[in-house]
C-alpha positions in Angstrom: 158.8 209.8 -41.2 161.2 209.5 -44.1 164.1 207.0 -44.2 166.8 209.9 -44.3 164.9 211.4 -41.0 165.4 207.9 -39.2 168.9 207.7 -40.5 169.8 211.3 -39.1 168.1 210.8 -35.7 169.8 207.3 -35.2 173.2 208.5 -36.3 173.6 206.5 -39.1 174.6 207.6 -42.8 172.8 204.8 -44.7 170.1 203.0 -42.7 172.6 200.7 -41.3 171.8 199.3 -37.6 173.3 201.7 -35.0 175.1 200.5 -31.8 173.4 200.8 -28.5 175.3 203.9 -27.4 174.6 205.7 -30.8 171.0 204.7 -30.4 170.5 205.8 -26.9 172.0 209.2 -27.3 169.9 210.0 -30.2 166.7 207.9 -29.4 163.8 210.3 -29.9 165.0 213.4 -31.0 163.1 215.6 -33.3 164.4 216.7 -36.5 166.9 219.5 -36.0 165.8 223.0 -36.3 168.0 226.2 -36.6 168.2 227.9 -33.4 166.1 225.2 -31.6 167.7 223.1 -28.7 168.4 219.3 -29.7 166.1 218.1 -27.0 163.2 220.5 -26.5 162.4 221.5 -23.1 159.2 220.2 -21.2 155.9 221.3 -22.4 153.7 222.1 -19.5 150.1 222.4 -20.9 146.7 221.3 -19.5 145.1 222.5 -22.7 146.0 223.4 -26.1 144.5 225.9 -28.5 141.8 224.0 -30.4 139.5 226.0 -32.7 136.9 224.2 -34.8 136.7 220.5 -34.8 139.1 218.7 -32.3 141.6 217.2 -34.7 145.3 217.0 -34.6 147.8 215.2 -32.0 147.3 217.6 -29.0 144.1 218.5 -27.7 144.2 218.1 -23.8 146.9 217.5 -21.3 145.5 213.8 -20.1 145.7 212.3 -23.4 148.8 213.6 -25.2 151.7 215.9 -24.5 154.5 216.6 -27.0 157.1 215.7 -24.4 155.8 212.3 -24.1 155.7 211.8 -27.6 159.6 212.3 -27.9 160.1 209.9 -24.6 157.7 207.3 -26.2 159.5 207.6 -29.4 162.9 207.1 -27.9 161.8 204.2 -25.7 160.1 202.4 -28.9 163.6 202.9 -30.5 165.2 201.0 -27.9 162.7 198.2 -27.4 162.3 197.5 -31.2 165.0 199.2 -33.3 164.2 199.8 -37.0 160.5 198.5 -36.7 157.5 200.5 -37.8 154.1 200.0 -36.1 155.4 199.8 -32.6 153.9 201.9 -30.0 155.0 203.0 -26.6 152.8 204.7 -24.0 154.3 206.2 -20.8 152.8 206.2 -17.2 153.2 207.8 -14.0 155.0 204.8 -12.4 155.7 201.0 -13.4 152.7 199.8 -11.4 150.6 202.2 -13.6 152.0 200.6 -16.6 151.5 197.0 -15.3 148.0 197.8 -14.1 147.0 199.3 -17.5 147.8 196.0 -19.3 146.2 193.6 -16.9 143.0 195.8 -16.4 142.6 196.8 -20.2 143.0 193.3 -21.4 141.3 191.1 -18.8 137.7 190.9 -18.2 135.3 188.8 -15.7 135.7 185.0 -16.2 139.4 185.4 -17.8 142.2 183.5 -16.5 145.7 185.2 -16.2 149.0 183.4 -15.2 151.4 185.5 -13.0 154.9 184.6 -11.6 154.6 183.4 -8.0 158.2 185.0 -7.5 157.6 188.2 -9.1 157.5 191.7 -7.7 156.2 192.0 -4.4 153.1 194.1 -5.2 151.6 191.4 -7.5 150.0 189.7 -4.6 148.0 193.0 -4.3 147.2 193.0 -8.0 146.1 189.3 -7.4 143.6 190.3 -4.8 141.9 193.2 -7.1 142.1 190.8 -10.1 140.0 188.1 -8.3 137.7 190.9 -6.9 136.8 191.6 -10.5 136.1 187.9 -11.0 139.3 187.2 -12.9 140.9 183.8 -12.2 144.6 184.0 -11.3 147.2 181.2 -11.6 150.7 181.6 -10.3 153.8 179.4 -10.9 157.5 180.1 -10.6 159.7 181.7 -13.3 162.3 179.2 -13.1 162.2 176.0 -15.1 159.3 177.5 -17.4 156.9 176.4 -14.8 154.1 178.7 -16.0 153.8 176.4 -19.0 151.8 174.0 -16.6 149.1 176.3 -15.9 148.6 178.1 -19.4 145.5 176.2 -20.6 142.8 178.5 -21.0 144.4 181.8 -20.2 143.9 185.1 -21.6 147.2 186.5 -20.5 150.6 185.3 -19.4 152.6 187.7 -17.4 156.2 187.1 -17.3 158.9 188.6 -15.3 162.4 187.6 -16.4 164.8 188.0 -14.7 162.5 187.8 -11.8 162.8 190.5 -8.9 164.1 189.5 -6.4 165.3 186.0 -7.0 166.8 186.5 -10.3 165.4 183.3 -12.1 165.1 183.3 -15.8 162.6 181.6 -18.2 162.9 180.7 -22.0 160.7 183.7 -22.9 160.5 182.6 -26.7 159.3 179.0 -25.6 156.7 180.6 -23.2 155.5 182.8 -25.8 155.2 180.2 -28.5 153.2 177.9 -26.1 150.9 180.9 -25.0 150.1 182.0 -28.5 149.3 178.4 -29.6 146.8 178.5 -26.7 145.3 182.0 -27.8 146.9 183.9 -24.9 148.7 187.3 -24.8 151.9 187.7 -23.4 153.4 190.6 -21.5 157.0 190.7 -20.1 158.2 192.9 -17.3 161.5 194.0 -18.8 162.3 196.5 -15.8 165.6 194.5 -14.5 166.9 193.8 -18.1 166.3 197.3 -19.8 165.8 197.3 -23.5 169.6 197.1 -23.7 169.8 193.8 -22.1 166.7 192.1 -23.4 164.0 192.9 -26.1 160.8 191.1 -25.3 159.0 191.9 -28.5 161.9 190.3 -30.6 161.3 187.3 -28.5 157.8 187.3 -29.7 155.9 189.1 -26.8 152.9 191.1 -27.2 153.9 193.6 -24.6 157.2 194.9 -23.1 156.4 196.6 -19.8 158.7 198.1 -17.4 159.2 200.6 -14.6 161.4 203.5 -16.0 162.2 204.6 -12.3 164.8 202.0 -12.4 168.0 201.5 -14.7 166.4 203.0 -17.8 166.5 206.4 -16.3 169.1 205.5 -13.5 169.3 208.5 -11.2 166.7 207.6 -8.7 164.9 210.9 -9.1 161.5 210.2 -11.0 158.9 207.7 -11.3 157.8 206.5 -14.5 156.5 203.3 -16.5 155.8 202.4 -19.9 154.1 199.9 -22.2 155.5 198.9 -25.7 153.6 197.0 -28.1 153.0 196.0 -31.9 149.3 195.3 -32.0 147.5 198.5 -32.6 144.1 197.3 -31.3 145.3 196.0 -27.9 147.6 199.0 -27.5 144.3 201.2 -28.0 143.0 199.1 -25.1 146.1 200.3 -23.0 145.8 203.9 -24.3 142.1 203.9 -23.3 142.9 202.7 -19.8 145.5 205.4 -19.4 143.0 208.0 -20.4 140.2 206.8 -18.0 142.6 206.3 -14.9 144.5 209.3 -15.6 147.8 207.7 -14.6 150.0 210.1 -16.7 153.5 211.4 -16.2 154.3 215.0 -15.7 156.2 216.7 -18.5 159.3 217.3 -16.3 159.3 213.7 -15.4 159.2 212.8 -18.9 161.6 215.2 -20.1 164.4 214.2 -17.3 163.7 210.6 -18.4 164.5 211.2 -22.0 167.5 213.1 -21.1 168.6 210.3 -18.9 168.3 207.7 -21.5 171.3 209.4 -23.4 173.7 207.6 -20.8 171.8 204.3 -20.6 174.6 202.6 -22.6 177.3 203.8 -20.5 175.7 203.3 -17.1 174.5 199.6 -18.0 177.9 198.6 -19.3 179.5 199.9 -16.1 177.1 198.7 -13.8 176.8 195.1 -15.5 180.5 194.6 -15.7 180.9 195.6 -12.1 177.9 193.3 -10.9 179.7 190.5 -12.5 182.9 191.4 -10.7 181.2 191.7 -7.2 179.2 188.3 -7.8 182.6 186.7 -8.4 184.0 188.0 -5.2 180.8 187.0 -3.3 181.2 183.5 -4.5 184.5 183.0 -2.5 182.7 184.0 0.8 181.7 181.0 3.1 179.0 183.2 4.7 177.3 183.8 1.5 174.6 181.3 0.2 172.2 181.4 -2.5 174.2 183.7 -4.6 172.5 184.8 -7.8 173.6 186.7 -10.9 172.5 185.5 -14.4 176.0 186.7 -15.7 177.8 184.0 -13.7 178.6 181.0 -15.9 177.6 178.8 -13.2 174.3 180.4 -12.3 171.3 178.0 -12.9 169.9 180.8 -15.2 173.1 181.5 -17.2 172.3 179.2 -20.0 169.0 180.5 -21.0 169.9 184.1 -20.0 172.8 183.8 -22.6 170.4 183.0 -25.2 168.1 185.7 -24.6 169.8 188.5 -23.1 172.6 190.9 -24.2 173.3 192.2 -20.6 172.6 190.4 -17.5 171.5 193.4 -15.2 173.0 195.4 -12.3 171.4 193.2 -9.5 173.1 190.5 -7.5 171.2 188.8 -4.9 172.5 186.4 -1.8 171.6 185.4 1.5 173.3 186.0 4.8 173.0 183.5 7.6 170.6 185.4 9.8 168.5 188.4 9.8 170.7 190.3 12.3 173.7 189.4 10.2 172.2 190.9 7.2 171.1 194.1 9.2 174.8 194.5 10.5 176.2 194.1 7.0 173.7 196.7 5.6 174.7 199.1 8.3 178.2 198.5 7.8 178.2 199.5 4.2 179.7 203.1 3.3 179.1 203.2 -0.4 176.0 201.6 -0.6 172.6 203.1 0.5 170.0 201.1 2.3 167.1 201.7 -0.1 164.5 199.7 -1.8 164.8 200.6 -5.6 167.6 199.4 -8.1 169.1 200.5 -11.1 170.6 203.8 -10.1 173.9 205.2 -10.6 174.6 205.0 -6.6 174.6 201.3 -5.3 171.7 200.3 -3.1 171.0 197.0 -1.0 168.2 195.9 1.2 166.9 192.9 3.3 164.0 192.3 1.1 162.3 190.3 3.9 161.6 193.6 5.7 158.6 194.0 3.5 157.0 190.9 4.0 155.9 190.4 0.1 158.6 188.3 -1.0 159.1 184.5 -0.3 162.8 185.0 0.8 164.9 184.0 3.9 165.1 186.7 6.4 168.8 187.1 5.6 168.2 187.8 2.0 169.8 190.5 0.3 169.2 192.3 -3.0 172.1 194.4 -3.9 171.9 196.8 -6.8 175.3 197.9 -8.3 175.8 201.4 -9.2 178.5 203.2 -11.2 181.1 203.6 -8.6 184.8 202.4 -9.1 184.4 198.4 -9.1 187.5 198.0 -6.8 185.9 200.6 -4.3 182.5 198.8 -4.2 184.0 195.2 -3.9 186.2 196.5 -1.3 183.3 198.2 0.8 181.2 195.3 0.4 184.0 192.7 1.6 184.7 194.9 4.6 181.0 195.3 5.4 180.8 191.5 5.4 184.1 191.1 7.8 182.8 193.9 10.0 179.4 192.2 10.3 180.7 189.0 11.3 179.7 187.5 14.8 
C-alpha cells in the first residue's frame, strides 16, 4: 500500500500520527471507489471462483474472507499504528484466539507460564495442555510474580489487567526477562483494548483479545483476534485456525468493524465513569477490596500509568457476604446482571457463582457502560443502601 493510501485511510494529510478517534473511525477502510459504500457489506461466500491454479487471496471460506481482511487490517492499525509487517487474524471467539496461540506454539515437553489469577476458563485450558504433555506453571499477575517461574519456559502468558482482580504487572520487564530466556510472550489485552494498551509496543510477541468485550462493545457478537509481528509464528497461528476451523462469520466480522468506529467515544466515556464510580465506592464502609487501576491509590496504579493510556471500564469490589452481594445485584436498575463486560450497557455479577475464580463470595465485578455518570453512580449507591441488612 502506498504512503498516500495509508494517509487517506487514517485521515492524515501528510503521514502524521492520527489521534485515537480518527484512527478508530477510519481503521481498515478500503480505498474509496465511486458509488461504492465506505465500508463494504459482509461477503457471504463458502467458495470463490477459482479457475486454473489456486492462487490469489480468496480461495475457500475457511481460509480467507474479504470481510475478515478489512477487520483484520483495522485491528492491526489500532494495535500497532503506523507499523508495517504486523499481522492480525480474527477468530470465532476470544477463547478460539487464546487456544490458537497456545496450541500452535506449544509441543509435548514444553513449559508454559499462565497467570494463576486470570480468566476463569484458564484452568480448563491447563488441564488440556497437561493432557498433551505440556508442563503448566502458574503465578499471580501482581508483583511480577511470573518472573519466578520463567526459566525453561517456551511461552509466557500475561493477563494485565487481570480478570477479575484487576492486578497489573510490568509487561516490559516480563517481556525482557522472557525473551532473555528464549520464551515467547503473549498478552491478553481484552480488558485494556488497543486504546488502553499496546502489548506489541511493550515488546510482546502476541496481543490476544476477546473482541466480544469493549472492542466491539454492544454485547451482540462473539469474536477474538491475535496480532503479531513475526511472520513465522503467525503462520503457525493461521495454520491452527485453518485446522480447527475457528472462524468468525462474515456478519459478525462486519458488525465488529462497524462497531470499532465508536471505540474511542465509548472507551473515554466508560473509563471516565468507571473512575467516578470507583471514587464513590471508596467512601462506602461496606465496600472492601476496591480495585480500579485508575485510582491513584490503587496498588496497580503506578505500573498501569506507565504502560496504559486508559485504565478500562471494569471496577471490582467485595461486599460483606454472598447474600448482601445478591441483594445488591437485585436492587440495581441500570445495571444488568450478566457475565460479560465492556458493553454500552453496564453489567455486574457476583463472580463466585461460577466457581472458577479465587475470589470471596461477595466479590462483584462491575462493568461500566455508557449511561450518564450521575445516573449510574446514583443507581449503584441506592442499591447499596437498599441491600443493607
